[in-house]
C-alpha angles and dihedrals in degrees: 000000000000126000114257135193118338119258131175106302117270098344095082126021123201125194132171110216131188122291097043094291129133126198120211112194127193101221109198101102095157088059092043086252093293109182116247130167094277092053092049092050092045094052092046092050092047094050092047091055097040091051088059097041115108088203095063128069101160135028132208120203117200144148132245126242101028098300129095098203137311090210133246118009098248093191089056090045090057090054094047097259099142116196093214131113117204110250093011102056130207114007091004092278118056097087097035115025117189122278090236123074112276128194129197117222105200127196123164114347130008099177135160107330088007090062089046090055089053091047088055089062125085097228133023124208113183140182115245087244095054120119127205131194150140102228095165095115089059087062098041092259138112128231091245098157094085100287099114091042099045100039098065089049091056104040136024115298098240093048091049088052091052094050093045098043101041095045088211128145119259126199122242090242091063093050090046088056089053093050096246095110113055101199137011121213137185114272111287093018102089094101092049090048092050092047091052091053093042091054090052089052094044091054088071127083111287096219090050091049094051093046093047092051092046094052093047092049099041100037092073087080098043122108121228090254095056102034101097094036093055092042089052092054089057103038103035094079089054092058091054095044127114088242091059090054090046092051092053092045093049091051092050092046093045095235138118114273121244108217122209100179088238 
């Protein structure tokens, strides 16, 4: 692995691995990777740089020490250390995820803000032992970092209500059944599973990936009358790109394409 963009020391680790994939790791295992201000700023800085890096086409977000994230650092919250970055929201990602595809690799707990970090990602790969939940109501709080808005858009309404209102923990297998978790792995293998999927994604043309993600995300708010017009504004430049010509040429010549992101 090669070192990637700089983030705040120790709190967030960033590595660019082979295949055009970067791994962003929340590195507070003794605190179950609870998100404090330093983590939020570190994630935001990493995503800003990785979004602009020509060497990266897909990103994996994970946590160190066998836990994804237990959510907001409540001790820090009590002292005024807010884990929010202006313009990017909680954890430096929930209000403004990266333009590039991002996958969550979940081991252990993804609770409260930790679950909201995972929900900010495009794909979730989880260990069969992973647990998810929005326990904020148990602590007099509300899952205000996107959890109670995103969850009912991803799974059936009544199940989302149950998860949000009980605050209980739910196993990865149940969320896999509901289609929220994409893949289940053996314990300790979530990162490897996410990397395998990320490499498959990153093998595709970067402009096409970014445009595809943008249409899927933004089209939820488009009316029937404007759908194809707005899609055209996003995808038309891809069809006239050098990468589109390269993809066609590579297919005709029966070789692997060499993407330039142009």
